[in-house]
C-alpha positions in Angstrom: 18.7 11.9 23.7 16.6 13.7 21.2 13.8 16.2 21.6 11.1 17.4 19.2 9.5 20.5 20.5 5.6 21.1 20.1 4.7 21.6 16.5 1.2 23.1 16.0 0.9 21.5 12.6 1.1 17.9 14.0 0.0 18.8 17.5 2.3 16.6 19.5 5.9 16.8 21.0 8.3 13.7 21.3 11.5 12.9 23.2 13.8 9.8 22.4 15.3 8.9 25.8 18.0 6.5 27.0 17.5 4.3 30.2 19.1 5.2 33.3 21.9 2.6 33.0 22.1 3.2 29.1 20.2 -0.1 28.6 17.8 0.9 26.0 16.0 3.7 24.1 12.4 4.8 24.5 10.3 7.4 22.6 7.9 9.4 24.6 5.2 11.5 23.0 2.6 13.9 24.3 0.0 15.7 22.3 -3.6 15.4 20.8 -4.5 11.8 21.0 -6.8 11.8 18.0 -4.1 13.3 15.9 -1.6 10.5 16.9 -4.3 7.9 16.3 -5.0 9.4 12.7 -1.2 9.4 11.9 -0.8 5.8 13.0 -3.8 5.0 11.0 -2.6 6.6 7.8 0.9 4.8 8.3 -0.9 1.5 8.5 -2.9 2.2 5.5 0.2 3.2 3.4 1.8 0.0 4.5 -1.1 -2.0 3.4 -1.1 -0.2 0.0 2.7 -0.8 -0.4 2.1 -4.6 0.4 -0.6 -4.8 -2.2 1.3 -3.1 -4.8 4.3 -5.4 -4.1 2.1 -8.5 -4.2 0.8 -7.4 -7.8 4.2 -6.8 -9.0 5.3 -10.1 -7.6 2.3 -11.8 -9.4 2.9 -9.9 -12.7 6.5 -11.2 -12.8 5.8 -14.7 -11.7 2.9 -15.3 -14.1 3.5 -16.5 -17.6 2.5 -13.9 -20.4 -0.6 -15.7 -21.4 -2.0 -15.7 -18.0 -1.4 -11.8 -17.7 -3.5 -10.9 -20.9 -6.6 -11.9 -22.6 -5.8 -15.2 -24.1 -8.3 -14.6 -27.0 -6.3 -14.3 -30.3 -8.7 -11.5 -31.4 -8.4 -9.3 -28.5 -7.3 -5.8 -29.4 -7.4 -6.6 -33.2 -9.5 -4.0 -34.8 -9.5 -6.2 -38.1 -11.0 -9.2 -36.5 -14.4 -10.2 -37.8 -16.3 -12.7 -35.4 -17.1 -15.9 -37.2 -20.5 -17.2 -37.2 -21.1 -19.6 -34.2 -18.4 -18.0 -32.2 -20.9 -16.9 -29.7 -23.8 -18.8 -28.1 -27.2 -18.0 -29.3 -29.5 -16.0 -27.1 -32.8 -17.4 -26.9 
């Protein structure tokens, strides 16, 4: 059994209880529901952000180097001079 007394900064109290025959654990909370909902929402948003970052990392590792960067040979080259006819005419 564990007990966290009321904390004014988070506005809830929590206890972890074991069933009467020792069959399981439950967590009981009491406090401001809007604060609890906000904390749960923040936790969900944090998990989504971590999953997105993990997906980006996996894609960066899985993609070949040419797919990660601009494939144009002149990209980032300050000495590159565009050739005539390289860009379509605007008309």
